[in-house]
Backbone as CSV, one residue per row, in Angstrom:
resi,resn,N_x,N_y,N_z,CA_x,CA_y,CA_z,C_x,C_y,C_z
1,MET,-5.233,11.254,-16.091,-4.132,12.107,-15.706,-3.372,11.438,-14.549
2,LYS,-2.062,11.522,-14.586,-1.217,10.934,-13.552,-1.350,11.726,-12.248
3,ILE,-1.356,11.009,-11.145,-1.441,11.644,-9.833,-0.023,11.954,-9.356
4,SER,0.253,13.230,-9.166,1.597,13.665,-8.769,1.920,13.246,-7.333
5,LYS,3.197,13.310,-7.018,3.648,12.978,-5.667,3.024,13.925,-4.639
6,THR,2.913,15.194,-4.983,2.316,16.168,-4.064,0.863,15.817,-3.773
7,VAL,0.113,15.478,-4.803,-1.292,15.089,-4.611,-1.363,13.821,-3.765
8,GLN,-0.491,12.875,-4.035,-0.458,11.646,-3.239,-0.190,11.948,-1.766
9,GLN,0.684,12.913,-1.509,0.973,13.295,-0.124,-0.243,13.940,0.537
10,TRP,-0.931,14.833,-0.185,-2.156,15.438,0.357,-3.154,14.337,0.722
11,ILE,-3.322,13.357,-0.171,-4.261,12.254,0.074,-3.846,11.475,1.320
12,LYS,-2.564,11.169,1.411,-2.050,10.415,2.562,-2.320,11.163,3.866
13,TYR,-2.016,12.462,3.893,-2.230,13.243,5.112,-3.720,13.358,5.445
14,ALA,-4.546,13.506,4.437,-5.994,13.583,4.664,-6.513,12.275,5.250
15,ARG,-6.045,11.164,4.696,-6.465,9.842,5.187,-6.005,9.643,6.636
16,THR,-4.772,10.026,6.918,-4.232,9.888,8.274,-5.026,10.728,9.268
17,ASP,-5.313,11.979,8.912,-6.087,12.840,9.810,-7.471,12.262,10.076
18,LEU,-8.094,11.701,9.058,-9.417,11.104,9.233,-9.336,9.896,10.171
19,SER,-8.338,9.059,9.974,-8.148,7.896,10.851,-7.882,8.325,12.287
20,MET,-7.069,9.365,12.449,-6.752,9.858,13.789,-7.970,10.492,14.459
21,ALA,-8.819,11.140,13.687,-10.048,11.716,14.246,-10.914,10.606,14.828
22,LYS,-11.089,9.547,14.062,-11.902,8.418,14.522,-11.285,7.766,15.757
23,ALA,-9.976,7.527,15.699,-9.288,6.868,16.809,-9.332,7.714,18.079
24,SER,-9.147,9.014,17.941,-9.171,9.911,19.108,-10.500,9.824,19.836
25,LEU,-11.562,9.830,19.084,-12.892,9.784,19.687,-13.151,8.420,20.332
26,GLN,-12.617,7.362,19.728,-12.793,6.022,20.299,-12.022,5.861,21.606
27,ILE,-10.863,6.520,21.696,-10.052,6.413,22.909,-10.773,7.050,24.092
28,SER,-11.238,8.282,23.893,-11.908,8.988,24.987,-12.657,10.201,24.465
29,SER,-13.810,10.459,25.061,-14.575,11.640,24.656,-13.864,12.929,25.067
30,GLN,-12.871,12.835,25.940,-12.120,14.036,26.322,-11.304,14.570,25.148
31,TYR,-11.127,13.761,24.113,-10.372,14.185,22.933,-11.276,14.725,21.827
32,LYS,-12.504,15.067,22.176,-13.461,15.478,21.141,-13.032,16.737,20.398
33,ASN,-12.424,17.710,21.067,-11.962,18.914,20.363,-10.896,18.553,19.329
34,GLY,-9.956,17.715,19.732,-8.904,17.285,18.812,-9.459,16.467,17.662
35,ALA,-10.436,15.624,17.948,-11.042,14.804,16.899,-11.764,15.674,15.873
36,ALA,-12.463,16.702,16.349,-13.153,17.618,15.427,-12.139,18.371,14.568
37,PHE,-11.045,18.807,15.184,-9.974,19.480,14.446,-9.426,18.566,13.350
38,LEU,-9.160,17.321,13.690,-8.609,16.384,12.710,-9.602,16.084,11.587
39,ALA,-10.883,16.048,11.900,-11.896,15.861,10.850,-11.846,17.025,9.874
40,GLN,-11.767,18.244,10.407,-11.670,19.424,9.539,-10.401,19.360,8.703
41,GLN,-9.305,18.985,9.334,-8.028,18.922,8.622,-8.078,17.901,7.488
42,SER,-8.723,16.787,7.727,-8.862,15.773,6.685,-9.617,16.327,5.484
43,ALA,-10.745,16.966,5.753,-11.543,17.540,4.657,-10.751,18.611,3.918
44,GLU,-10.083,19.466,4.664,-9.282,20.534,4.047,-8.201,19.952,3.139
45,LYS,-7.507,18.941,3.626,-6.389,18.374,2.871,-6.848,17.620,1.633
46,ILE,-7.964,16.910,1.712,-8.415,16.195,0.517,-8.944,17.171,-0.526
47,VAL,-9.549,18.272,-0.096,-9.976,19.301,-1.052,-8.740,19.933,-1.694
48,LYS,-7.714,20.170,-0.904,-6.471,20.711,-1.463,-5.812,19.704,-2.404
49,ALA,-5.946,18.420,-2.110,-5.439,17.393,-3.029,-6.155,17.506,-4.370
50,TYR,-7.470,17.634,-4.322,-8.251,17.758,-5.555,-7.850,19.010,-6.330
51,LEU,-7.765,20.132,-5.640,-7.405,21.390,-6.316,-5.991,21.317,-6.897
52,THR,-5.077,20.725,-6.158,-3.707,20.559,-6.658,-3.704,19.656,-7.881
53,PHE,-4.499,18.596,-7.835,-4.622,17.688,-8.981,-5.108,18.437,-10.223
54,LYS,-5.995,19.400,-9.995,-6.536,20.202,-11.098,-5.655,21.410,-11.420
55,ARG,-4.474,21.436,-10.819,-3.464,22.480,-11.056,-3.890,23.867,-10.556
56,ILE,-4.624,23.880,-9.469,-5.025,25.129,-8.824,-4.169,25.292,-7.566
57,ARG,-3.471,26.406,-7.483,-2.665,26.680,-6.286,-3.594,27.142,-5.171
58,THR,-3.411,26.563,-4.010,-4.255,26.939,-2.879,-3.420,27.681,-1.838
59,PRO,-3.964,28.755,-1.315,-3.241,29.465,-0.256,-3.320,28.674,1.044
60,LYS,-2.471,29.032,1.978,-2.538,28.403,3.297,-3.756,28.987,4.002
61,THR,-4.820,28.216,4.014,-6.068,28.658,4.635,-6.812,27.459,5.188
62,HIS,-7.581,27.709,6.236,-8.468,26.682,6.788,-9.912,26.955,6.374
63,ASP,-10.127,27.970,5.583,-11.465,28.425,5.208,-12.079,27.497,4.158
64,MET,-12.930,26.607,4.623,-13.536,25.633,3.721,-14.462,26.297,2.707
65,GLU,-15.108,27.382,3.088,-15.974,28.089,2.142,-15.155,28.577,0.945
66,PHE,-13.992,29.133,1.219,-13.104,29.590,0.149,-12.670,28.416,-0.732
67,LEU,-12.248,27.328,-0.105,-11.778,26.168,-0.868,-12.898,25.568,-1.717
68,LEU,-14.104,25.513,-1.165,-15.233,24.975,-1.927,-15.603,25.886,-3.091
69,ALA,-15.421,27.178,-2.928,-15.665,28.113,-4.039,-14.679,27.844,-5.173
70,GLU,-13.460,27.484,-4.818,-12.465,27.127,-5.835,-12.865,25.832,-6.547
71,VAL,-13.356,24.867,-5.789,-13.831,23.609,-6.384,-14.995,23.891,-7.330
72,ALA,-15.905,24.757,-6.931,-17.093,25.076,-7.736,-16.725,25.660,-9.095
73,LYS,-15.608,26.355,-9.174,-15.155,26.913,-10.456,-14.786,25.809,-11.443
74,ILE,-14.380,24.664,-10.919,-13.943,23.544,-11.752,-15.059,22.529,-11.949
75,ASP,-15.720,22.194,-10.839,-16.731,21.136,-10.859,-17.862,21.479,-9.883
76,PRO,-18.870,22.206,-10.363,-19.988,22.592,-9.492,-20.699,21.402,-8.846
77,ASN,-20.758,20.283,-9.549,-21.419,19.104,-8.979,-20.658,18.567,-7.772
78,LEU,-19.344,18.502,-7.886,-18.534,18.056,-6.751,-18.680,19.040,-5.591
79,ALA,-18.626,20.322,-5.889,-18.767,21.339,-4.840,-20.089,21.171,-4.096
80,LYS,-21.132,20.855,-4.825,-22.447,20.650,-4.195,-22.424,19.410,-3.296
81,LYS,-21.792,18.335,-3.780,-21.713,17.091,-3.004,-20.994,17.284,-1.676
82,ILE,-19.990,18.150,-1.674,-19.167,18.314,-0.478,-19.455,19.624,0.266
83,SER,-20.567,20.247,-0.050,-20.884,21.570,0.510,-21.000,21.591,2.038
84,LYS,-21.329,20.459,2.646,-21.435,20.411,4.109,-20.094,20.691,4.782
85,ALA,-19.020,20.570,4.026,-17.684,20.816,4.584,-17.509,22.255,5.051
86,GLU,-18.320,23.167,4.525,-18.232,24.568,4.977,-18.390,24.664,6.488
87,GLY,-19.211,23.811,7.046,-19.455,23.830,8.483,-18.295,23.344,9.332
88,LEU,-17.267,22.811,8.695,-16.117,22.301,9.444,-15.091,23.378,9.779
89,THR,-15.141,24.502,9.105,-14.134,25.550,9.309,-13.989,25.925,10.778
90,ILE,-15.085,25.985,11.488,-15.050,26.379,12.901,-14.133,25.481,13.731
91,TYR,-13.999,24.216,13.336,-13.188,23.279,14.107,-11.689,23.452,13.867
92,ALA,-11.322,24.224,12.868,-9.901,24.432,12.566,-9.223,25.313,13.603
93,VAL,-9.957,26.234,14.168,-9.343,27.186,15.094,-10.124,27.321,16.400
94,THR,-11.401,27.534,16.309,-12.216,27.891,17.472,-12.029,26.962,18.667
95,TYR,-11.976,25.681,18.430,-11.897,24.725,19.529,-10.466,24.336,19.885
96,ARG,-9.502,25.070,19.390,-8.097,24.733,19.602,-7.392,25.665,20.584
97,TYR,-8.113,26.566,21.208,-7.503,27.549,22.096,-8.169,27.520,23.463
98,PRO,-7.506,28.083,24.491,-8.008,27.985,25.868,-9.460,28.411,26.076
99,ASP,-9.919,29.404,25.368,-11.306,29.833,25.584,-12.319,28.869,24.969
100,ALA,-11.835,27.817,24.338,-12.732,26.829,23.729,-13.575,26.107,24.773
101,GLU,-13.073,26.038,25.989,-13.821,25.350,27.041,-15.187,25.986,27.275
102,ARG,-15.327,27.248,26.931,-16.613,27.930,27.106,-17.601,27.561,25.996
103,LYS,-17.102,26.993,24.942,-17.963,26.618,23.824,-18.436,25.176,24.030
104,THR,-19.560,24.863,23.477,-20.122,23.534,23.675,-19.753,22.606,22.525
105,MET,-18.870,21.684,22.825,-18.514,20.644,21.863,-19.102,19.347,22.399
106,THR,-19.843,18.662,21.561,-20.447,17.401,21.981,-19.908,16.266,21.126
107,VAL,-20.026,15.074,21.653,-19.617,13.894,20.898,-20.448,13.792,19.618
108,ALA,-21.717,14.144,19.694,-22.582,14.097,18.504,-22.067,15.032,17.409
109,LYS,-21.616,16.232,17.796,-21.061,17.171,16.809,-19.797,16.605,16.168
110,VAL,-18.974,15.971,16.990,-17.732,15.395,16.462,-18.040,14.253,15.502
111,LYS,-18.972,13.402,15.875,-19.345,12.293,14.987,-19.868,12.819,13.655
112,LYS,-20.640,13.885,13.698,-21.153,14.502,12.462,-19.997,15.078,11.645
113,ALA,-19.047,15.732,12.308,-17.881,16.288,11.611,-17.082,15.178,10.931
114,ILE,-16.914,14.062,11.621,-16.183,12.925,11.045,-16.948,12.358,9.858
115,GLN,-18.260,12.249,9.981,-19.080,11.749,8.871,-18.937,12.653,7.645
116,ILE,-18.996,13.959,7.856,-18.842,14.907,6.745,-17.452,14.766,6.132
117,ALA,-16.429,14.679,6.977,-15.059,14.532,6.476,-14.915,13.259,5.642
118,GLU,-15.548,12.178,6.077,-15.513,10.923,5.309,-16.159,11.103,3.938
119,GLU,-17.301,11.769,3.911,-18.004,12.002,2.644,-17.172,12.868,1.701
120,VAL,-16.539,13.892,2.254,-15.689,14.777,1.453,-14.486,13.997,0.928
121,PHE,-13.883,13.204,1.800,-12.724,12.405,1.398,-13.086,11.482,0.237
122,GLU,-14.161,10.740,0.395,-14.561,9.775,-0.642,-14.911,10.473,-1.958
123,ALA,-15.642,11.568,-1.895,-16.051,12.278,-3.115,-14.850,12.869,-3.851
124,CYS,-13.946,13.476,-3.112,-12.766,14.082,-3.756,-11.827,13.016,-4.301
125,LEU,-11.629,11.949,-3.539,-10.757,10.873,-4.014,-11.320,10.246,-5.290
126,LYS,-12.621,10.031,-5.311,-13.269,9.492,-6.510,-13.082,10.440,-7.695
127,ALA,-13.228,11.742,-7.451,-13.058,12.735,-8.523,-11.630,12.733,-9.059
128,ILE,-10.669,12.561,-8.172,-9.267,12.509,-8.600,-9.020,11.254,-9.424
129,LYS,-9.459,10.124,-8.918,-9.189,8.845,-9.591,-9.933,8.690,-10.908
130,SER,-11.060,9.374,-11.051,-11.839,9.220,-12.285,-11.459,10.237,-13.361
131,SER,-10.511,11.104,-13.055,-10.094,12.122,-14.046,-9.026,11.588,-14.977
């Protein structure tokens, strides 16, 4: 199946967010909240790329559990592979507001979020390209 321009854009934005997450953390650990947010955004966007590729309209949501449930309707195996992405939802909002300073964000958590985002990116991209 041909990859539409919209899907290509989702992929591009997901790749950029993942690269920016990694770069932010390398620049300074003070950017850990932003890096975690970008990791979540990357995973969200590549899942939306996959769903769009499969002709599923996705609402404007950061809820990875919801998005993964949509993936499971199409490809339960892929949903299982990327299931760790559910844990990224918290980084979409919780750490982006002033009261986030009271929450504990560590470099280790950010590195794990980036690792999960990378796995989600690779699995979804492979699923798109192999269809």
